[in-house]
BAFI-3210 file (N, C-alpha, C; in Angstrom, 3 decimals, decimal comma, padded with zeros to 6 digits):
// residues 298
n [1|2|3|4|5|6|7|8|9|10|11|12|13|14|15|16|17|18|19|20|21|22|23|24|25|26|27|28|29|30|31|32|33|34|35|36|37|38|39|40|41|42|43|44|45|46|47|48|49|50|51|52|53|54|55|56|57|58|59|60|61|62|63|64|65|66|67|68|69|70|71|72|73|74|75|76|77|78|79|80|81|82|83|84|85|86|87|88|89|90|91|92|93|94|95|96|97|98|99|100|101|102|103|104|105|106|107|108|109|110|111|112|113|114|115|116|117|118|119|120|121|122|123|124|125|126|127|128|129|130|131|132|133|134|135|136|137|138|139|140|141|142|143|144|145|146|147|148|149|150|151|152|153|154|155|156|157|158|159|160|161|162|163|164|165|166|167|168|169|170|171|172|173|174|175|176|177|178|179|180|181|182|183|184|185|186|187|188|189|190|191|192|193|194|195|196|197|198|199|200|201|202|203|204|205|206|207|208|209|210|211|212|213|214|215|216|217|218|219|220|221|222|223|224|225|226|227|228|229|230|231|232|233|234|235|236|237|238|239|240|241|242|243|244|245|246|247|248|249|250|251|252|253|254|255|256|257|258|259|260|261|262|263|264|265|266|267|268|269|270|271|272|273|274|275|276|277|278|279|280|281|282|283|284|285|286|287|288|289|290|291|292|293|294|295|296|297|298]
n.u [030,005|032,859|032,316|032,046|029,852|029,138|027,387|025,983|025,596|024,082|023,107|021,058|020,430|022,396|025,051|027,980|029,601|032,002|033,842|035,944|037,853|040,179|040,147|038,023|039,407|041,580|040,195|039,139|041,123|042,221|040,162|039,098|036,451|034,511|031,022|029,930|027,781|025,403|023,157|022,439|022,220|019,739|018,439|018,426|017,051|014,461|013,719|013,898|011,704|009,433|009,375|008,933|006,496|004,910|005,160|003,691|001,671|002,744|003,582|000,902|-000,164|001,323|001,107|-001,565|-001,161|-000,026|-001,345|-003,641|-002,653|-001,666|-004,208|-004,966|-003,112|-002,786|-004,853|-004,064|-001,977|-000,256|-001,658|000,183|002,511|002,227|001,780|004,400|005,707|003,748|004,315|006,948|006,974|005,139|006,740|009,176|007,995|006,927|009,343|010,769|008,860|007,050|005,207|002,271|001,200|-000,508|-001,840|-004,550|-006,042|-005,063|-006,300|-008,939|-009,022|-008,313|-010,502|-012,476|-011,314|-011,045|-013,864|-014,692|-012,840|-014,060|-016,337|-015,461|-013,740|-012,810|-010,699|-008,315|-006,040|-006,142|-004,339|-003,813|-002,199|-001,363|000,133|002,246|001,953|001,317|-000,808|-003,861|-004,712|-004,619|-003,575|-003,484|-002,035|-000,446|-001,678|-002,897|-001,838|-002,231|-002,283|-002,627|-002,744|-002,386|-003,260|-005,568|-007,224|-007,377|-008,740|-011,243|-014,434|-016,172|-016,318|-017,542|-016,820|-014,012|-014,445|-015,498|-013,386|-011,529|-012,903|-013,021|-010,051|-009,605|-011,192|-009,726|-007,796|-009,060|-009,699|-007,544|-006,054|-003,436|-001,573|-001,417|-000,584|002,018|002,821|002,524|004,777|007,198|007,055|006,894|008,884|010,026|007,925|008,519|011,094|010,848|009,479|011,118|013,449|015,902|015,998|013,609|014,696|015,196|013,805|011,640|009,455|008,942|008,474|005,978|004,482|004,234|002,275|-001,109|-004,240|-006,394|-009,401|-011,345|-011,017|-011,212|-013,595|-014,879|-013,807|-015,182|-017,984|-017,498|-016,737|-019,151|-020,757|-019,062|-019,759|-021,889|-022,483|-021,275|-022,754|-022,722|-022,923|-023,489|-023,250|-020,928|-018,613|-019,317|-019,516|-016,896|-015,792|-016,986|-015,622|-012,907|-012,968|-013,167|-010,612|-007,697|-004,382|-002,100|000,938|002,514|005,757|005,401|004,466|001,307|000,049|-002,021|-004,097|-006,628|-007,105|-008,309|-011,535|-014,207|-016,843|-018,587|-017,944|-018,388|-021,102|-021,941|-021,512|-023,293|-026,417|-029,666|-030,297|-028,937|-028,660|-027,532|-025,036|-023,427|-019,607|-017,598|-018,009|-018,448|-016,221|-014,236|-013,705|-012,613|-010,363|-008,990|-008,387|-006,759|-004,410|-002,357|-001,217|001,243]
n.v [-025,133|-024,945|-025,593|-024,055|-021,866|-020,728|-018,241|-016,770|-013,334|-013,015|-015,379|-016,428|-018,990|-020,568|-022,506|-023,121|-025,221|-025,560|-027,892|-027,184|-025,511|-024,305|-023,406|-021,236|-019,469|-018,720|-017,829|-015,373|-014,061|-013,499|-012,421|-009,955|-008,239|-010,014|-010,506|-011,474|-011,178|-010,678|-012,263|-012,628|-009,749|-009,385|-011,030|-009,934|-007,590|-008,471|-009,654|-007,522|-005,786|-007,518|-007,574|-004,825|-004,259|-006,053|-004,985|-003,284|-005,046|-007,316|-005,590|-004,747|-006,884|-008,291|-006,624|-007,078|-009,749|-009,619|-007,837|-009,603|-011,792|-010,896|-010,072|-012,555|-013,703|-012,177|-012,251|-014,834|-014,300|-015,040|-013,507|-013,374|-012,964|-010,592|-008,648|-008,195|-006,914|-004,539|-003,303|-002,674|-000,959|001,173|002,123|003,288|005,340|007,083|007,847|009,943|011,528|012,596|010,135|010,114|009,950|010,494|009,520|009,512|010,145|007,930|005,689|006,204|006,323|003,469|002,165|002,960|002,125|-000,669|-001,233|-000,793|-002,623|-005,095|-005,052|-005,133|-007,011|-009,897|-011,301|-009,950|-008,104|-004,862|-001,879|001,554|004,360|007,721|010,260|013,104|015,014|017,423|016,991|016,158|013,354|009,497|006,309|002,780|-000,217|-003,341|-006,249|-004,883|-002,463|000,845|004,282|007,863|011,063|013,913|016,151|015,679|014,497|016,925|018,129|017,014|017,208|015,866|012,783|011,303|011,560|010,957|007,946|007,269|007,697|005,917|003,497|002,997|003,062|000,328|-001,041|-001,073|-002,836|-005,217|-005,632|-006,127|-004,454|-002,625|-004,841|-005,902|-003,781|-003,634|-006,234|-005,395|-003,710|-004,551|-006,982|-010,716|-011,961|-010,041|-010,035|-012,463|-012,299|-010,189|-011,703|-013,784|-012,345|-009,957|-006,786|-005,229|-002,781|000,505|002,409|001,568|002,627|005,151|004,254|003,191|004,988|006,252|004,927|005,048|004,014|002,674|004,097|002,006|000,611|002,407|003,300|000,741|000,356|002,494|001,927|-000,495|000,479|001,991|-000,304|-001,400|000,594|000,344|-002,372|-001,870|-000,637|002,360|005,819|006,761|008,883|010,368|010,262|011,014|013,810|014,527|013,769|015,937|018,242|017,530|017,859|020,714|021,463|023,151|022,098|020,882|022,571|021,152|019,236|016,451|013,869|013,158|011,635|009,296|006,775|007,699|010,214|013,016|012,865|012,332|014,078|011,866|009,992|010,973|011,230|008,727|007,618|009,006|009,442|008,923|007,503|007,974|006,642|004,517|005,128|007,821|007,858|008,479|009,951|013,286|013,695|011,618|012,273|014,919|014,079|012,706|014,317|016,070|014,214|014,844|017,189|019,290]
n.w [-032,857|-034,172|-036,663|-039,667|-041,472|-044,760|-046,661|-049,571|-051,107|-053,532|-054,135|-052,192|-051,109|-051,360|-049,903|-047,741|-045,994|-043,845|-041,635|-039,903|-037,805|-038,022|-040,468|-040,244|-038,636|-040,143|-042,359|-041,553|-041,081|-043,416|-045,093|-043,562|-044,413|-044,797|-043,627|-040,711|-038,983|-040,101|-040,235|-037,172|-036,853|-038,309|-036,662|-034,279|-034,844|-035,427|-033,237|-031,343|-032,403|-032,186|-029,346|-028,836|-029,944|-028,321|-025,745|-024,392|-023,956|-022,452|-019,930|-019,118|-018,723|-017,038|-014,959|-014,506|-013,681|-011,335|-009,776|-009,294|-008,102|-005,847|-004,345|-004,086|-002,652|-000,151|001,682|003,114|004,243|007,337|010,450|012,429|011,207|009,826|011,716|013,362|011,202|010,823|012,919|012,659|010,317|011,248|013,305|012,033|010,455|012,109|013,694|014,058|015,238|018,188|019,946|021,458|024,640|027,153|030,116|030,802|028,480|026,611|027,999|027,713|024,592|024,319|025,305|023,213|021,006|021,602|021,796|019,049|017,768|018,853|017,462|014,905|014,147|016,143|016,119|015,318|016,916|017,335|017,364|018,130|017,786|018,754|017,066|017,063|014,845|012,619|010,719|009,280|009,409|008,762|009,169|008,102|008,900|008,078|010,022|012,218|013,025|013,668|012,991|013,980|013,402|015,481|014,692|013,335|015,212|016,813|015,099|014,566|015,351|017,209|018,908|017,677|014,922|015,214|015,991|013,324|011,595|012,632|012,376|009,771|009,203|010,305|008,720|006,442|007,187|007,850|005,142|004,084|003,103|003,528|003,610|001,068|-000,300|000,653|-000,312|-003,156|-003,486|-002,344|-002,000|-001,233|000,208|001,923|004,064|005,282|005,858|007,834|009,981|010,618|011,177|010,663|009,445|007,378|005,759|006,306|004,381|004,004|005,157|004,053|001,375|001,619|002,431|-000,166|-001,112|-002,141|-001,445|-003,625|-005,293|-005,344|-003,192|-000,950|-001,104|-000,529|001,990|003,356|003,517|005,123|007,432|008,240|008,866|010,981|012,677|013,275|014,296|016,500|017,630|017,623|016,642|013,227|011,720|012,203|010,385|007,870|008,466|008,746|006,646|004,851|006,129|005,464|002,762|002,465|003,434|003,300|001,436|003,961|005,208|006,355|006,224|006,433|004,433|003,061|001,589|002,274|003,998|004,303|002,639|001,531|000,706|-002,101|-003,228|-003,855|-002,154|000,168|-000,018|-000,063|002,365|004,018|005,902|007,014|009,054|011,653|014,285|017,374|020,181|021,370|020,911|022,819|026,229|027,306|028,918|028,533|026,047|025,939|027,101|025,448|022,953|024,505|024,258|023,216|024,327|025,818]
ca.u [031,112|034,130|031,765|031,722|028,641|029,335|026,206|026,243|024,157|023,560|022,223|020,782|020,327|023,916|025,814|029,134|030,044|033,554|034,188|037,215|038,086|041,408|039,716|037,449|040,373|042,324|039,259|038,857|042,264|042,255|038,776|037,996|035,402|033,198|030,192|029,661|026,651|024,244|021,917|022,340|021,713|018,503|017,585|018,099|016,036|013,123|013,447|013,282|010,364|008,618|009,286|008,454|005,068|004,358|005,805|002,685|000,756|003,368|003,336|-000,242|-000,594|002,210|000,546|-002,879|-001,251|000,802|-002,457|-004,589|-001,788|-001,312|-005,436|-005,196|-002,110|-002,944|-005,821|-003,474|-000,718|-000,561|-001,646|001,404|003,619|001,726|001,682|005,605|005,998|003,101|004,537|008,247|006,935|004,709|008,089|009,775|006,819|006,940|010,431|011,273|007,874|006,484|003,778|001,251|000,752|-000,941|-002,585|-006,019|-006,377|-004,726|-007,237|-010,415|-008,947|-008,129|-011,712|-013,088|-010,582|-011,661|-015,350|-015,025|-012,459|-014,767|-017,567|-014,663|-013,088|-012,286|-009,284|-007,274|-005,932|-006,094|-003,247|-003,893|-001,142|-001,678|001,373|002,255|002,137|000,205|-001,397|-005,047|-004,699|-004,535|-002,960|-003,475|-000,731|-000,849|-001,495|-003,874|-001,431|-003,005|-001,636|-003,521|-002,197|-002,695|-004,250|-006,966|-007,661|-008,053|-009,715|-012,459|-015,188|-017,015|-015,791|-018,368|-015,988|-012,741|-014,846|-015,666|-012,345|-011,008|-013,492|-012,381|-008,730|-010,003|-011,723|-008,379|-006,879|-009,723|-009,680|-005,742|-005,262|-002,043|-000,909|-001,437|000,351|003,053|003,113|002,933|005,735|008,528|007,255|006,362|010,188|009,770|007,127|009,026|012,134|010,263|009,149|012,199|014,510|016,302|015,334|013,683|015,224|014,384|013,447|010,209|008,212|009,042|007,943|004,699|003,853|003,980|001,044|-002,422|-005,373|-007,276|-010,746|-012,416|-010,236|-011,469|-015,098|-015,148|-013,561|-016,142|-019,142|-017,454|-016,711|-020,566|-021,127|-018,538|-020,021|-023,664|-022,390|-020,621|-024,010|-022,471|-023,662|-022,903|-022,947|-019,644|-017,616|-019,675|-019,254|-015,680|-015,304|-017,044|-014,594|-011,722|-013,153|-012,727|-009,412|-006,534|-003,470|-001,231|001,863|003,877|006,687|005,148|003,701|-000,060|-000,448|-002,224|-005,420|-007,816|-006,949|-009,758|-012,508|-014,612|-018,112|-019,465|-017,867|-018,895|-022,385|-021,960|-021,532|-024,473|-027,319|-030,444|-030,508|-027,836|-028,659|-026,521|-024,865|-022,047|-018,469|-017,263|-018,555|-017,624|-014,412|-013,548|-013,260|-011,623|-008,978|-008,143|-008,133|-005,534|-003,378|-000,773|-000,878|002,400]
ca.v [-024,905|-025,916|-025,451|-022,433|-021,995|-019,278|-017,814|-015,842|-012,483|-012,952|-016,545|-016,729|-020,387|-021,566|-022,546|-023,830|-025,664|-026,049|-028,527|-026,844|-024,364|-023,617|-022,694|-020,394|-018,722|-018,212|-016,896|-014,093|-013,057|-013,046|-011,418|-009,366|-007,652|-010,575|-010,182|-012,860|-010,752|-010,067|-013,082|-012,155|-008,582|-009,635|-011,649|-008,762|-006,508|-009,156|-009,767|-006,113|-005,370|-008,382|-006,822|-003,295|-004,534|-006,759|-004,661|-003,009|-006,277|-008,044|-004,794|-004,436|-008,509|-008,667|-005,827|-007,737|-010,904|-008,921|-007,557|-011,061|-012,580|-010,087|-010,260|-014,074|-013,998|-011,295|-012,973|-015,904|-014,405|-015,163|-012,322|-013,371|-012,432|-009,224|-007,801|-007,513|-006,031|-003,400|-002,449|-002,179|000,083|002,334|002,523|003,905|006,306|008,125|007,548|011,269|012,271|011,841|009,260|010,906|008,839|010,868|008,353|009,473|009,879|006,582|005,101|006,683|006,017|002,343|001,805|003,253|001,060|-002,043|-001,687|-000,849|-003,921|-006,066|-005,196|-005,266|-008,721|-010,551|-012,185|-008,880|-006,902|-003,335|-001,024|002,792|005,380|008,887|010,652|014,449|015,434|018,528|016,763|015,819|012,316|008,550|005,105|001,722|-001,181|-004,990|-006,909|-003,854|-001,397|002,043|005,617|008,612|012,346|014,794|017,403|014,849|014,465|018,152|018,884|016,245|018,116|015,083|011,325|010,306|011,777|010,237|006,895|006,762|007,228|004,602|002,269|003,042|001,967|-000,952|-001,863|-001,288|-003,741|-006,520|-006,161|-006,899|-003,291|-002,616|-006,297|-005,791|-002,424|-004,070|-006,904|-004,992|-003,040|-005,106|-008,417|-011,561|-012,130|-009,145|-010,665|-013,840|-012,135|-009,497|-012,683|-014,872|-011,714|-009,201|-005,583|-004,778|-001,469|001,793|003,198|000,905|003,413|006,174|003,745|002,707|006,422|006,787|003,925|005,319|003,142|002,959|004,259|001,061|000,197|003,645|003,009|-000,525|000,587|003,383|000,611|-001,555|001,311|002,050|-001,614|-001,954|001,375|-000,307|-003,406|-001,442|000,311|003,943|006,837|006,721|010,155|011,133|009,856|011,934|015,062|014,827|014,034|016,914|019,038|017,520|018,474|021,852|021,838|023,577|021,231|021,210|022,939|020,289|018,314|015,207|013,138|013,402|010,605|007,951|006,060|008,722|011,391|013,961|011,889|012,943|014,396|010,800|008,869|011,645|011,104|007,268|007,347|010,219|008,522|009,887|006,683|007,907|005,436|004,395|006,175|008,794|007,251|008,789|010,970|014,658|013,777|010,830|012,958|015,776|013,510|011,937|015,622|016,537|013,163|015,146|018,398|019,497]
ca.w [-032,419|-035,037|-038,097|-040,581|-042,709|-045,662|-047,348|-050,568|-051,149|-054,801|-054,253|-050,604|-050,876|-051,358|-048,347|-048,069|-044,760|-043,585|-040,468|-039,624|-036,939|-038,478|-041,609|-039,956|-038,467|-041,599|-043,603|-040,986|-041,190|-044,913|-045,464|-042,634|-045,135|-044,855|-042,368|-039,775|-038,031|-040,709|-039,532|-035,905|-036,856|-038,626|-035,586|-033,060|-035,339|-035,332|-031,671|-030,927|-033,306|-031,457|-027,997|-029,072|-030,566|-027,299|-024,585|-023,732|-023,428|-021,383|-018,999|-018,725|-018,749|-015,749|-013,407|-013,810|-012,747|-010,218|-008,843|-009,182|-007,327|-004,592|-003,553|-003,441|-001,482|000,951|002,493|003,491|005,064|008,943|011,183|013,244|010,124|009,691|012,912|013,142|009,883|010,813|013,958|012,243|009,652|012,223|014,045|010,758|010,073|013,677|014,362|014,417|015,976|019,519|020,608|022,658|025,777|028,284|030,882|030,948|027,019|026,285|028,719|026,799|023,436|024,347|025,313|022,071|020,079|021,797|021,302|017,721|017,423|018,869|016,264|013,455|014,073|017,425|015,999|015,068|017,947|016,964|018,353|017,872|018,436|018,452|016,798|017,569|013,679|012,105|009,490|009,260|008,505|009,579|008,409|008,621|008,496|008,234|011,339|012,755|013,566|013,054|013,413|014,111|013,587|016,264|013,980|013,024|016,746|017,137|013,858|014,780|016,355|018,110|019,449|016,850|013,995|015,346|015,705|012,096|011,112|013,249|011,785|008,086|009,216|010,808|007,415|005,542|007,775|007,774|003,824|003,762|001,859|003,817|003,180|-000,707|-000,682|000,929|-001,185|-004,414|-003,522|-001,663|-002,160|-000,197|000,989|003,199|005,212|005,665|006,570|008,973|010,904|011,083|011,620|009,612|009,245|005,911|005,403|006,751|003,304|003,597|005,494|003,147|000,450|001,925|002,474|-001,167|-001,831|-002,046|-001,609|-005,057|-005,022|-004,788|-001,740|-000,127|-000,936|000,388|003,707|003,801|003,630|006,342|008,628|008,555|009,348|011,924|013,664|013,783|015,034|017,903|018,652|017,809|015,809|012,114|010,855|012,276|009,350|006,833|008,645|008,821|005,405|004,449|006,430|004,900|001,510|002,617|004,079|002,544|001,647|004,918|005,024|007,152|005,337|006,378|003,516|003,004|000,839|003,491|003,621|004,678|001,761|001,436|-000,169|-003,124|-002,619|-003,985|-001,183|001,555|000,000|000,451|003,863|004,616|006,299|007,716|010,248|012,718|015,472|018,051|021,012|021,131|021,123|024,229|027,004|027,528|029,992|027,876|024,562|026,503|027,431|024,041|022,361|025,281|024,332|022,856|024,949|026,228]
c.u [032,214|033,515|031,499|030,981|028,935|027,836|026,572|024,879|023,711|022,511|022,150|021,106|021,403|024,440|026,949|029,558|031,353|033,615|035,293|037,446|039,322|041,021|039,084|038,088|041,387|041,629|039,132|040,065|042,662|041,428|038,447|036,856|034,238|032,306|029,921|028,272|025,294|023,008|021,823|021,548|020,082|017,578|017,041|017,021|014,549|012,499|013,087|012,024|009,103|008,048|008,732|006,837|004,161|004,615|004,454|001,633|001,330|003,188|002,319|-000,744|000,507|001,552|-000,584|-002,363|-000,736|-000,494|-003,475|-003,752|-001,843|-002,860|-005,394|-004,315|-002,361|-003,710|-005,106|-002,193|-000,968|-000,624|-000,289|002,425|003,356|002,230|003,440|005,847|005,064|003,657|006,258|008,027|006,282|005,878|008,946|009,121|007,029|008,187|010,791|009,896|007,447|005,151|003,361|001,023|000,099|-001,727|-004,407|-006,620|-006,001|-005,951|-008,548|-010,192|-008,923|-009,384|-012,757|-012,411|-011,413|-013,069|-015,422|-014,054|-013,316|-015,774|-016,709|-014,272|-012,265|-010,737|-008,359|-007,152|-005,384|-005,373|-003,384|-002,989|-001,390|-000,343|001,158|002,756|000,869|-000,325|-002,952|-005,460|-004,366|-003,733|-003,349|-002,627|-001,059|-000,695|-002,505|-003,156|-001,965|-002,618|-002,409|-002,931|-002,938|-003,760|-005,567|-007,869|-008,587|-009,005|-011,341|-013,388|-016,544|-016,354|-016,458|-017,217|-014,718|-012,981|-015,081|-014,665|-011,615|-011,533|-013,233|-011,108|-008,860|-010,385|-010,517|-007,992|-007,425|-009,751|-008,282|-005,323|-003,875|-001,211|-000,728|-000,629|001,719|003,912|003,485|004,162|006,858|008,340|006,998|007,624|010,251|008,665|008,023|010,342|011,884|010,053|010,323|013,575|015,023|015,496|015,108|014,229|014,486|013,823|012,113|009,106|007,909|008,228|006,446|003,839|003,278|002,752|-000,273|-003,226|-006,117|-008,697|-011,709|-012,168|-011,112|-013,085|-015,564|-014,907|-014,804|-017,415|-018,718|-017,036|-018,129|-021,019|-020,732|-019,354|-021,366|-023,538|-021,821|-021,826|-023,570|-023,015|-022,873|-022,711|-021,636|-018,601|-018,130|-019,152|-017,750|-015,228|-015,765|-016,224|-013,251|-011,789|-012,618|-011,453|-008,223|-005,444|-002,504|000,114|003,098|004,505|006,459|004,251|002,221|-000,915|-000,705|-003,804|-006,533|-007,410|-008,268|-010,549|-013,097|-015,823|-019,083|-019,278|-018,385|-020,522|-022,881|-022,377|-022,649|-025,480|-028,435|-030,738|-029,124|-027,378|-027,486|-026,197|-023,470|-020,530|-017,868|-018,023|-017,651|-016,044|-013,665|-012,891|-012,434|-010,471|-008,167|-008,083|-006,982|-004,266|-001,830|-000,508|000,673|002,446]
c.v [-025,482|-025,724|-024,175|-022,719|-020,272|-019,288|-016,969|-014,848|-012,589|-014,434|-016,964|-017,887|-021,301|-021,325|-023,250|-024,164|-026,309|-026,673|-028,161|-025,819|-023,649|-022,738|-021,520|-018,970|-017,776|-017,350|-015,365|-013,202|-012,423|-012,506|-011,278|-008,726|-008,326|-010,566|-011,426|-012,418|-010,300|-011,054|-012,649|-010,559|-008,924|-010,183|-010,758|-007,858|-007,274|-009,168|-008,482|-005,431|-006,319|-007,861|-005,870|-003,713|-005,270|-006,101|-004,150|-004,089|-006,983|-007,256|-004,780|-005,913|-008,750|-007,574|-006,232|-008,939|-010,525|-008,826|-008,486|-011,734|-012,217|-010,045|-011,428|-014,081|-013,307|-012,086|-014,267|-015,968|-014,208|-013,905|-012,330|-012,687|-010,829|-008,410|-007,011|-006,619|-004,817|-002,347|-001,769|-001,033|001,485|002,979|003,695|005,290|007,522|008,057|009,034|012,161|011,819|011,310|009,729|009,431|009,533|009,830|008,379|009,467|008,663|005,581|005,056|006,209|004,372|001,612|001,684|002,258|-000,255|-002,292|-001,736|-002,204|-005,107|-006,342|-005,384|-006,794|-008,925|-010,835|-011,158|-007,961|-005,528|-002,587|000,291|003,511|006,466|009,530|012,126|014,903|016,355|018,134|016,277|014,575|011,108|007,505|003,973|000,908|-002,532|-005,282|-006,093|-002,852|-000,030|003,323|006,477|010,188|013,381|015,846|016,704|014,853|015,615|018,710|018,051|016,848|017,190|013,727|010,670|010,252|010,871|008,314|006,331|006,748|006,099|003,322|001,994|002,541|000,888|-001,924|-002,125|-002,520|-005,131|-006,817|-006,449|-005,436|-002,995|-003,706|-006,128|-004,821|-002,978|-005,082|-006,726|-004,321|-003,604|-006,760|-009,441|-011,798|-011,208|-009,642|-011,681|-013,203|-010,932|-010,271|-013,457|-014,079|-011,150|-008,192|-005,448|-003,414|-000,360|002,645|002,735|002,035|004,754|005,487|003,478|004,003|006,947|005,830|004,454|004,242|003,288|003,459|003,268|000,392|001,149|003,288|002,000|-000,169|001,596|002,564|-000,305|-000,683|001,636|000,652|-002,066|-000,887|000,901|-001,374|-003,073|-000,774|001,821|004,902|006,595|008,054|010,641|011,266|010,694|013,396|015,248|014,565|015,343|018,155|018,976|017,879|020,051|022,427|022,094|022,401|021,956|021,489|021,978|019,517|016,981|014,608|012,865|012,086|009,441|007,602|006,787|009,945|011,995|013,240|012,759|013,080|013,073|010,037|009,583|011,297|009,681|006,870|008,099|009,223|009,045|008,923|006,711|006,877|005,530|005,236|006,629|007,880|007,325|010,033|011,999|014,623|012,950|011,668|014,214|015,308|013,348|013,139|016,100|015,272|013,874|016,573|018,330|019,064]
c.w [-033,447|-036,715|-038,454|-041,404|-043,270|-046,436|-048,678|-050,704|-052,172|-054,689|-052,846|-050,234|-050,867|-049,948|-048,672|-046,676|-044,627|-041,994|-039,884|-039,001|-037,581|-039,769|-041,445|-039,629|-039,525|-042,324|-042,752|-041,012|-042,685|-045,568|-044,286|-043,029|-044,850|-043,397|-041,714|-038,835|-038,643|-040,036|-038,204|-035,856|-037,116|-037,326|-034,342|-033,628|-035,143|-033,897|-031,249|-031,466|-032,319|-029,904|-027,926|-028,847|-028,972|-025,911|-023,749|-023,080|-022,330|-020,033|-018,318|-018,059|-017,072|-014,302|-013,003|-013,100|-011,408|-008,871|-008,166|-007,858|-005,847|-003,811|-003,398|-002,359|-000,021|002,163|003,640|004,218|006,551|009,543|011,984|012,708|010,004|010,716|013,231|012,380|010,056|012,033|013,479|011,471|010,281|012,885|013,170|010,455|011,094|014,186|014,681|015,098|017,449|019,532|021,505|023,592|026,924|028,734|030,499|029,044|026,448|026,835|027,617|025,791|023,373|024,497|024,147|021,044|020,337|021,563|019,963|017,032|017,571|017,919|015,046|013,387|015,453|017,143|015,552|016,480|017,298|017,892|017,812|018,454|017,910|018,197|016,616|016,005|013,074|010,783|010,084|008,946|009,383|008,692|009,004|007,973|008,765|009,667|012,172|013,453|012,905|013,780|013,092|014,237|014,454|015,554|013,731|014,208|017,018|016,216|014,122|015,607|017,337|018,099|018,108|015,358|014,054|015,395|014,308|011,404|011,490|012,660|010,454|008,401|009,583|009,403|006,433|006,061|007,582|006,006|003,209|002,686|002,060|003,319|001,874|-000,871|-000,497|-000,186|-002,922|-004,498|-003,223|-001,730|-001,129|000,767|001,885|004,237|006,128|006,504|007,787|010,217|011,412|011,528|010,452|009,333|007,780|005,398|005,925|005,795|003,152|004,082|004,571|001,635|000,457|001,814|001,040|-001,968|-001,206|-002,277|-002,670|-004,591|-004,486|-003,538|-000,769|-000,009|-000,314|002,075|003,960|004,099|004,853|007,337|008,989|009,194|010,766|013,048|013,954|014,501|016,586|018,510|018,609|016,505|014,597|011,333|011,006|010,902|007,841|006,984|008,763|007,584|004,600|004,838|005,828|003,537|001,516|002,989|002,973|002,440|002,866|004,668|005,769|006,082|005,569|005,464|003,965|002,495|001,702|003,154|003,404|003,946|001,689|000,276|-001,237|-002,568|-002,870|-002,849|000,365|001,381|000,317|001,872|004,628|004,780|007,200|009,235|011,072|013,418|016,330|019,021|020,687|021,593|022,374|025,201|026,717|027,973|029,104|026,776|025,087|026,687|026,309|023,239|023,220|025,005|024,356|023,399|025,843|027,877]
res [p|g|t|l|r|l|g|h|t|v|t|p|d|a|r|l|v|v|a|d|p|a|f|g|t|a|l|r|a|r|a|p|h|l|s|t|t|r|r|e|q|r|r|r|w|l|l|t|a|v|l|v|g|f|a|p|l|v|i|v|g|s|a|w|l|l|q|q|g|v|r|v|l|a|p|h|v|p|l|k|w|e|r|p|l|g|d|y|i|r|a|q|l|v|a|e|h|r|v|c|d|a|a|a|g|q|a|a|l|a|k|l|v|a|r|l|g|t|a|a|d|r|t|v|s|f|d|v|q|v|v|d|i|d|v|a|n|a|f|a|l|p|g|g|a|i|g|v|f|d|r|l|v|r|r|a|r|s|p|d|e|l|a|g|v|l|a|h|e|m|a|h|v|l|h|r|d|p|t|q|a|v|l|r|s|v|g|f|s|l|l|v|r|s|f|f|g|g|a|p|g|a|q|l|g|t|l|l|l|q|l|a|n|g|r|a|a|e|e|a|a|d|r|e|a|m|s|i|l|r|r|a|g|l|r|t|d|g|l|a|r|f|f|a|r|l|e|e|e|t|p|s|s|s|s|f|p|t|v|l|s|t|h|p|p|t|p|e|r|r|a|a|v|t|t|s|d|h|g|g|a|t|a|l|d|r|t|a|w|a|a|v|r|r|l|c|a|p]
***
């Protein structure tokens, strides 16, 4: 500041340095044609070229670092932080739909959830709600909150199929897939705000619905679901049968988004959960299964 440096276009190495602020002002008034931005322009072009050249690497690198950071951070988020967040998001997702609460069906479903939850992880309190939405799907949220749509329950032909779906969603919770989705999309600050107070925003539910689990996460959840079913002493063939039916199902005409964790699987995923060793007991007896299927009955 206060120093003017003049260059020469014919002799680039020549310099005239005048340490007088008044001289610079007078020179610009007398010779406005003199350029004061050439060097800055060259620097801008050079910087732009560097940024354009490295932008793809920066973007890919940042995405990779974010993904790795999320994977490292998610397992360390306390469950007492996750659960309020999961309950809040589920409330937003189903705010305009009826949560089914027929007493007999609730009791039967709670018994199945408790059995699967004990086999999955005793430290997680899984809470499953059946919602009156005409989509054959389900979703898992941070902390153990799980939502199941009524059409999925009605489309399941046996309690073992429903048990397989529930085990799959529980596996997502155990692997912290919903937590990773939230961290990727809205950041760790949302978890802190949700625990210490302050609504994260009504748009969060819509945002989470747009996040589908990657194929690797889905396949890992499939494998863990089979392990949960075995530890619970239940049949393991229901998930494969349900997957096969989802493959044949045409897209729902419902306006409710279907990009959720149990999206129709590929044949490879169905094959991966198909086993000749079914083993175990049926998830629910006929009476209990009938009660669950009537959960959303008028």
